[in-house]
C-alpha positions as a Python dict, from the first residue, in 0.01 Angstrom:
ca = {
    (1, 'X'): (0, 0, 0),
    (2, 'X'): (-191, 163, 288),
    (3, 'X'): (-283, 4, 588),
    (4, 'X'): (-275, -23, 979),
    (5, 'X'): (58, -17, 1167),
    (6, 'X'): (77, -104, 1497),
    (7, 'X'): (337, 103, 1675),
    (8, 'X'): (445, -18, 2000),
    (9, 'X'): (679, 283, 2177),
    (10, 'X'): (668, 397, 2502),
    (11, 'X'): (825, 767, 2410),
    (12, 'X'): (546, 985, 2305),
    (13, 'X'): (802, 1238, 2111),
    (14, 'X'): (895, 945, 1902),
    (15, 'X'): (580, 787, 1885),
    (16, 'X'): (423, 1124, 1765),
    (17, 'X'): (708, 1175, 1526),
    (18, 'X'): (670, 829, 1350),
    (19, 'X'): (298, 827, 1316),
    (20, 'X'): (311, 1187, 1147),
    (21, 'X'): (551, 1048, 879),
    (22, 'X'): (352, 741, 833),
    (23, 'X'): (-1, 917, 838),
    (24, 'X'): (171, 1160, 578),
    (25, 'X'): (235, 868, 366),
    (26, 'X'): (-124, 739, 371),
    (27, 'X'): (-95, 462, 660),
    (28, 'X'): (-339, 457, 986),
    (29, 'X'): (-120, 420, 1296),
    (30, 'X'): (-265, 220, 1611),
    (31, 'X'): (3, 345, 1897),
    (32, 'X'): (44, 131, 2203),
    (33, 'X'): (276, 273, 2488),
    (34, 'X'): (307, -82, 2652),
    (35, 'X'): (353, -431, 2544),
    (36, 'X'): (22, -566, 2660),
    (37, 'X'): (-161, -290, 2482),
    (38, 'X'): (22, -374, 2171),
    (39, 'X'): (-84, -758, 2188),
    (40, 'X'): (-468, -628, 2259),
    (41, 'X'): (-410, -396, 2005),
    (42, 'X'): (-352, -690, 1769),
    (43, 'X'): (-662, -854, 1834),
    (44, 'X'): (-880, -541, 1805),
    (45, 'X'): (-740, -447, 1470),
    (46, 'X'): (-644, -539, 1130),
    (47, 'X'): (-291, -477, 1143),
    (48, 'X'): (-41, -512, 840),
    (49, 'X'): (290, -447, 1021),
    (50, 'X'): (427, -391, 1365),
    (51, 'X'): (690, -146, 1474),
    (52, 'X'): (827, -264, 1821),
    (53, 'X'): (1044, -32, 2051),
    (54, 'X'): (1279, -299, 2284),
    (55, 'X'): (1251, -90, 2568),
    (56, 'X'): (931, -100, 2702),
    (57, 'X'): (806, -20, 3048),
    (58, 'X'): (616, -340, 3099),
    (59, 'X'): (803, -596, 2886),
    (60, 'X'): (1108, -661, 2686),
    (61, 'X'): (1037, -615, 2317),
    (62, 'X'): (1215, -923, 2224),
    (63, 'X'): (974, -1095, 2438),
    (64, 'X'): (684, -887, 2219),
    (65, 'X'): (848, -985, 1922),
    (66, 'X'): (844, -1358, 2018),
    (67, 'X'): (502, -1348, 2128),
    (68, 'X'): (350, -1198, 1780),
    (69, 'X'): (600, -1440, 1571),
    (70, 'X'): (468, -1755, 1779),
    (71, 'X'): (117, -1645, 1658),
    (72, 'X'): (147, -1488, 1329),
    (73, 'X'): (376, -1425, 1034),
    (74, 'X'): (291, -1030, 1074),
    (75, 'X'): (598, -827, 943),
    (76, 'X'): (787, -674, 1223),
    (77, 'X'): (1009, -376, 1257),
    (78, 'X'): (1229, -360, 1548),
    (79, 'X'): (1296, 24, 1625),
    (80, 'X'): (1489, 73, 1962),
    (81, 'X'): (1826, 244, 2107),
    (82, 'X'): (1971, -68, 2175),
    (83, 'X'): (2197, -128, 1869),
    (84, 'X'): (2412, -419, 2009),
    (85, 'X'): (2486, -678, 1765),
    (86, 'X'): (2347, -909, 2038),
    (87, 'X'): (2037, -729, 2020),
    (88, 'X'): (2003, -720, 1639),
    (89, 'X'): (2095, -1071, 1601),
    (90, 'X'): (1846, -1178, 1854),
    (91, 'X'): (1546, -1007, 1688),
    (92, 'X'): (1625, -1147, 1353),
    (93, 'X'): (1636, -1501, 1496),
    (94, 'X'): (1316, -1449, 1670),
    (95, 'X'): (1163, -1343, 1304),
    (96, 'X'): (1178, -994, 1295),
    (97, 'X'): (1189, -870, 935),
    (98, 'X'): (1408, -522, 968),
    (99, 'X'): (1585, -330, 1273),
    (100, 'X'): (1637, 23, 1290),
    (101, 'X'): (1841, 169, 1542),
    (102, 'X'): (1774, 540, 1705),
    (103, 'X'): (1851, 812, 1642),
    (104, 'X'): (1681, 744, 1290),
    (105, 'X'): (1533, 897, 971),
    (106, 'X'): (1152, 883, 968),
    (107, 'X'): (1175, 899, 578),
    (108, 'X'): (1415, 597, 605),
    (109, 'X'): (1168, 421, 869),
    (110, 'X'): (849, 476, 606),
    (111, 'X'): (1083, 349, 323),
    (112, 'X'): (1169, 65, 514),
    (113, 'X'): (844, -12, 642),
    (114, 'X'): (680, -13, 247),
    (115, 'X'): (999, -217, 155),
    (116, 'X'): (903, -501, 412),
    (117, 'X'): (546, -467, 319),
    (118, 'X'): (659, -512, -85),
    (119, 'X'): (824, -852, 32),
    (120, 'X'): (550, -955, 262),
    (121, 'X'): (262, -887, -47),
    (122, 'X'): (197, -1179, -280),
    (123, 'X'): (347, -1143, -613),
    (124, 'X'): (98, -1130, -877),
    (125, 'X'): (281, -1342, -1103),
    (126, 'X'): (269, -1649, -914),
    (127, 'X'): (525, -1926, -1005),
    (128, 'X'): (736, -2182, -837),
    (129, 'X'): (1089, -2246, -823),
    (130, 'X'): (1224, -2566, -658),
    (131, 'X'): (1569, -2668, -503),
    (132, 'X'): (1598, -3028, -461),
    (133, 'X'): (1278, -3146, -271),
    (134, 'X'): (1220, -2761, -158),
    (135, 'X'): (958, -2605, -329),
    (136, 'X'): (921, -2184, -339),
    (137, 'X'): (570, -2055, -421),
    (138, 'X'): (617, -1720, -510),
    (139, 'X'): (242, -1618, -532),
    (140, 'X'): (142, -1814, -208),
    (141, 'X'): (485, -1702, -23),
    (142, 'X'): (486, -2067, 85),
    (143, 'X'): (759, -2323, 106),
    (144, 'X'): (728, -2686, 126),
    (145, 'X'): (1000, -2938, 168),
    (146, 'X'): (937, -3280, 52),
    (147, 'X'): (545, -3164, 29),
    (148, 'X'): (538, -3042, 379),
    (149, 'X'): (487, -2690, 452),
    (150, 'X'): (756, -2498, 619),
    (151, 'X'): (701, -2141, 783),
    (152, 'X'): (932, -1875, 717),
    (153, 'X'): (950, -1513, 782),
    (154, 'X'): (908, -1275, 514),
    (155, 'X'): (1288, -1215, 475),
    (156, 'X'): (1382, -1566, 503),
    (157, 'X'): (1155, -1648, 200),
    (158, 'X'): (1285, -1366, -14),
    (159, 'X'): (1667, -1478, 75),
    (160, 'X'): (1546, -1793, -11),
    (161, 'X'): (1423, -1743, -359),
    (162, 'X'): (1710, -1512, -443),
    (163, 'X'): (1941, -1807, -374),
    (164, 'X'): (1708, -2039, -582),
    (165, 'X'): (1685, -1793, -847),
    (166, 'X'): (2069, -1796, -877),
    (167, 'X'): (2111, -2180, -802),
    (168, 'X'): (2504, -2238, -887),
    (169, 'X'): (2620, -1906, -847),
    (170, 'X'): (2850, -1784, -589),
    (171, 'X'): (2644, -1497, -403),
    (172, 'X'): (2864, -1261, -151),
    (173, 'X'): (2715, -1138, 120),
    (174, 'X'): (2711, -755, 47),
    (175, 'X'): (2529, -856, -273),
    (176, 'X'): (2251, -1052, -79),
    (177, 'X'): (2251, -781, 184),
    (178, 'X'): (2170, -521, -104),
    (179, 'X'): (1944, -734, -326),
    (180, 'X'): (1725, -896, -67),
    (181, 'X'): (1732, -624, 203),
    (182, 'X'): (1723, -348, -23),
    (183, 'X'): (1852, -74, 200),
    (184, 'X'): (2173, -65, 414),
    (185, 'X'): (2093, -245, 710),
    (186, 'X'): (2264, -187, 1059),
    (187, 'X'): (2342, -564, 1125),
    (188, 'X'): (2583, -538, 832),
    (189, 'X'): (2675, -896, 645),
    (190, 'X'): (2629, -1084, 965),
    (191, 'X'): (2270, -1016, 916),
    (192, 'X'): (2300, -1263, 626),
    (193, 'X'): (2468, -1538, 825),
    (194, 'X'): (2215, -1548, 1048),
    (195, 'X'): (1913, -1569, 820),
    (196, 'X'): (2093, -1897, 602),
    (197, 'X'): (2156, -2044, 941),
    (198, 'X'): (1778, -2015, 998),
    (199, 'X'): (1700, -2125, 650),
    (200, 'X'): (1934, -2427, 691),
    (201, 'X'): (1755, -2500, 1037),
    (202, 'X'): (1409, -2470, 917),
    (203, 'X'): (1453, -2639, 564),
    (204, 'X'): (1630, -2927, 727),
    (205, 'X'): (1878, -2948, 405),
    (206, 'X'): (2183, -2775, 515),
    (207, 'X'): (2380, -2899, 206),
    (208, 'X'): (2154, -2711, -47),
    (209, 'X'): (2312, -2361, 82),
    (210, 'X'): (2684, -2424, 36),
    (211, 'X'): (2907, -2151, 202),
    (212, 'X'): (3193, -2080, 12),
    (213, 'X'): (3499, -1966, 225),
    (214, 'X'): (3562, -1598, 186),
    (215, 'X'): (3332, -1510, -135),
    (216, 'X'): (2968, -1611, 46),
    (217, 'X'): (2703, -1841, -44),
    (218, 'X'): (2581, -2080, -336),
    (219, 'X'): (2258, -2294, -352),
    (220, 'X'): (2340, -2629, -519),
    (221, 'X'): (2095, -2879, -640),
    (222, 'X'): (2116, -3213, -472),
}
């Protein structure tokens, strides 16, 4: 599990706290206090995950998240004092894998980082599951629709796999939040709605994930 984490955070006290706990857990941490330094660090280091603050001196963290996502599938955790719903939703729509509001527990942060990395790791027992013409390769963490590759974030991949694993069953938002995200998430059940909407758009098969009013979602074979 240990690897290099990119931390983009302009507050030195917070950066020191995060670095201390991550390094205590075996990770190496590259710290950047500005967005441009963060992007440069990605070119210079083999980074496994990025932790981004939204309020940076030279950039908006959401713009930085967008820039990273446009060039890679690097797992991204947003860490910020901006805990408004619109910021959480925007961050998730841009491809962030998790969102942690300040003030935060450094131990929970480390647990979330590990959870995101586990989701991003290939499954040793590779197998394929399908729903209609959507094929999910667990080992390669790849998705195709009618044979054409589709790029998903780590969280979108895990949500799709869980839905397909339970095809035909109605899954509540609370259950999906618990089983896929694994920890209480600040965005609440709205987070699930955002990710389902993203899946429908990216797959181009909205009929495969049906909304069950008042209950949740159900994957259905076409």
